[in-house]
N, C-alpha and C positions, 0 to 999 in steps of 0.2 A: 663540379664547387656552382654554390645556390647564390648572388648576390641581393641580400634586402639591406648594404646601406641607402642612404636617406637620400642618393643620385651623385655619379651615372647607376642608372636602375640598368639592369638588364632591359634587350635589346630584341623584339622580336622578328623571328629568321626573316621576315615579310621586307620586314624594314632595312633589314643589313641588307636585303638583296636592294632593294630599292636605290640604294647609297651608291650601288658599284655600278649604275646606269652610265653609260657612256656617255663621256665630258660634253656640254654646249657651252659657246657663247654668253653668258651673259649682256651681250645688244643681239635679240637675236628675237625669234616670234615664239619659238618652243619657252625661252627662259622667262615670256612676258606673260605666257600662257599658266606659268608655273606657279610666277613668283603672283600672277592678278589671282590664281587662284587659295594660295596661303594667307593673302591679308583678306581679301573675301571673307572666308571660312573665320578668320580670326577674329574682324568685326561682331561676327554676328554670332560666334561660341560666346565673347566677352560683353552684347549687346555695346560697344565701344562705337563711337563718331568716326575715327578713322584704326587704323592699325597697321603694325609695322612688323617685318621683319629684319632683326640687325646681327648681321657675324663678328659673334663676341659671349660672352658667357653672359646668363643672369646681371652679372657685379655691372657688365656692360650699362645692360639697358636700363638697371635702377639711376647708374650714373646719369646717362642720357636723360632720363625723366629730372632729374637735380638741377641737369644744363638748362634744361629750356624750359623748364615752369618756374624757375623761382629765380630772385633780383637778390645780388650781393649786400641790398640794405634791407630786405626784409625779415621779420623772424619767423620763425616754423619754429612750431613746438609738436615733440618725436614722444612715443613712447616704448621705448626698450623692454623687451624682460628676455634678455640672452642675446649670448653673441653676434647671431645674425644683427637682431635690433640694433645693440651698440655700432656694429659696422657701418648700417644706416645714418644711425646718427653721425659718423664719421668722415663717410661718401658726404651730408646735406654740408656741415661743416666747412667744405671745402667752396660751396657753391652759396651760401648765405647764414644768416646770422639762427644755429639749431639750437633750443636748450630742450632737455630731457628730461622727461619725471621720471620716479621711479620704484620700484613695485621689488616684491622677495620670489628669488629664483625660484621658480617651478608656478607662480601664480601669474594669469593671464589678466588682460586689461579688458574694462567692459565701460559703459558710460559712467556710470556712478563713480570710479576709482577714479576715470580723466576730467572727468568733469570741471572741477576745481583749477588743473592745472591748463585748461581748453582758455575758462571762463579767466583766468591770471592773466594771460600768457599776451595779450592783444597783437597776436599771428597769422601773419595773412595764409600761412602755410601749416597744412597738415601730414605729419606724413608716418606711417610706422609701419612693420612684419605684420603680413598677415596670420602665418603660424610659422612661428618663433622653431625652427628643425635643430636645434643645439637641442630640446628638450622635449619637442613632441605634445607644444599650446596651440591652438587656436585664438586668435583673441575675436573679440567681439568689433571688428571693425565696420559693419554694419551700421549697429546704434550711433559709434560714435563718431562718422563719417557725415552721417545723417545731421546732427549734433551741429559738426562743423561748419557744414554747409549754412546752416541760419546765423551762423558768424562770419558769412562771406569769404569762407578759407579755403583755400586750393588744395584736393585732398590727394595724397601718393603715395602710393600701397603697393609693399614689397607682395607678390603673391609666388615667389620663384617655386617654396614647395608646399605649396595651398592647390595650385587649378592642374586639372579638373578634378581632383579626386573632394574640391569643396564647395560650398555652394557661392555661386559669383555671378554678380551680373552687372556692372558698371552704371548704371542706370536706377534699378535701384538700390543701390548701396551708394549712390550717390560717391562715386570713385570718379578724378578726373586723369590720372596718371599710371597707370597698371604693367606692372611686368613681371612675367615669369618665365622660367627657364627650360629648354628643349630638354635636357636629359631626368626631367624627376617626374613630377603627373602622366605626363603625355607619353612618356618613356621612348624618346626618339633621343641621339645620341648626343653629347655635349658639343657645342661652338654653337649656341644660337640663342635671341634673348627677342621672348614674343612681348608686343608695345599694345597698351590701350589707351587710347584718348578720348575723353567726351570732346563736346563741340565746346565748353568753355574752356579746355586745356587749350585746345585747336587753335583757338582763336588766341589766347594769349601765348602760343608759342609764335604764328606768324606773323604776330602785331611788332614784333621785337629788333631793335635796330637791328643786332648783333646778339650771337651766342656763344660761350668761352671753349668752342670748341670745334674744329671742321667737320672729324668725320662723323661725329655724335650730333652735327646738327639738323633737327628736323624737319628745319625748313627744306632744307636743300632733300632731301626724303619724301617731303611732301613734293616739292616739285618734283622730284623726275618721275616721282610714281603718277603722280598726274597726268606727264606728259607719257608718257606709252608702258605704266607700269613696270618700272624694272628698276634698280637699286642706286643711287649715287656715286659707288668706289663697288669693286669686284666683289661680291658676296663669295659663299661657300658652298657651289650650286648645289656637292654630290650632297651635304646638308639638308639642305631643300627640298630633296629630293627624298630624303630620309621623315623629311618631316611630312611630308604630304601624303606621305605611305602610313602615315603615322595616326593625322590627319584621319583615311579612310578606313583605318580600326577603329578608330574613335566611333567614328558616326556608322560602322556597323552592330558596332556593338552597343546601339543602342543610344550614342550622342551622351552632349557631358552629363542631364540627367542621370541617364544612366550609372554613367563612372561616377558621379557622387555618390551614389546609394549604394555601391560597391566596397567605394573603400571606405565608406562608414561604416558598414558590415563587417568587414575584416579587420575594422580597428576593435570594434565592439566585443569581437570573436577575441580578438590578442590582448584585449584589459582583461575580459574575463579570466581565461585562459593565466597570465600571468597571477593577476590577485591570487588563483583560486593555488598555486603553487606557493603564494606564499611574499610576493613581491609587491610593491609600495613604487604604483604608478606616481611619477613625474606630476604631470598635469595633476592639478587640482580641479575635481568637479567640475563640470559644466563650460570647461575651456581644453576638450581634451583635443587632438590633433586626430584626421580623420587619416593620415598618408604618413605618420610615424608613432610610436609608443616606449618609452623614455621607465625607464624602471629603476628600479635602485635594487641593489645588491646589500645582502649585511655586511660587503665586504672589500679594500681593493683586491684582492686577494680573490674574492670570491669573482668576482668580477674579470675577472683576469683567465680565469681558469673556465669560466664557463665561455668566455670569450675566444679562447686557444681549444677548446676539445669541440665547441661546433665546428670549428673550422677543420682541427687535424681528422674527426674522427665519426662526423654528421657531414660536415660539404657545405656548411652555411657559413656566412659569411656577414658576421652583426658590427656594428662602431659601438664606439661608448661616447655617455654624455658628453656634453660643453659645461661651460661652467663650472656655479659649485659640486656637479656630479659628476667632474671628468673626470675622477678617479672611482666613485664605485656605481654610477650609473650607469647603463646600456640600451643601446636603442633597438630597436628593429621598426625596417621601415617592409609597411604594405601599399607600395608606391608604385604607379607604372604598370605595364600590365604583368601584372603579376598572378600565381596562377596558387588557388587556395593550395590546396599539397602541399607548395612551398610554404607558407606560414603553418598550416600544420607541423609539418614535419619540424622544423626549426625549436616549436615550443613543445615538439613531442625530445627533442634534443636536450632541452635545458630541462626539462621535468625529467630527463633521465639521470642528466650531472648531477642535479643539485638530491636526488632525492638515491 
């Protein structure tokens, strides 16, 4: 069975083997070398001032950004356009006064659509999802965050299903807090949140008198890293070994630019094949995701048939859409260390089923 769900994604053999290395203590020179390497490379990949890896899902990483970079009396403006954008809003409301824009399902956010809400928000923080996984939508965060910074806002981005399959650099995109997950485009096992922080974000959390969390307090992570490049709490060391090997694979295959090109090319191929079969792509033109493609079936029955027969007869596992297409939409993930023949084989199977 080939897993083509949008995370966890298939894990290469060399990454799985790295996870099985002999255990070490997290208070050792060996771990200092491991964690120092991860944070240094992640910082360079993202164009960040500081970067950390936290044991926990991407959702924990997003919550860490909210806990450290926002205050209870502040206003935040958000732009959800799917289930994960709505979850971002729910998380934000725990830590700050969040207000959300609204847009029709399947449509993406650009500056033209977001500008009026930003202008009328009087908000100190902007937060949104880069890649809405539930539909396969890519929001135009670069232009939105650039405008938000002209308003003096802190910008927080959920890039969990975007990186490294989608173009991103914190400095160029004017992003202060960024999070992605290990089980998505980087192709490692689940259980790690990868955080990037701008100089402004570091200054903001470093000057806080308190953070409404102990485990997620980035002041503790920063202090311990600066002391000996270790973590304040016991990390998932085996997963960290796997992440290092995933970084090795990324670098060996041309780094982030090559990963972006590979994901973008496969996304175009997938959309063309599905469109030729008569399916409508969920994402409106110009907002298509590089890492996951959602498409609309003629009926819930057709969606169920395709999903079940792909699994049983052809050996490909795909998942349904979320939100308004939860009954008649399906998603194919071209994310992580996939092979073209996997995507082609899955699409061949769909074509045989519908014809």
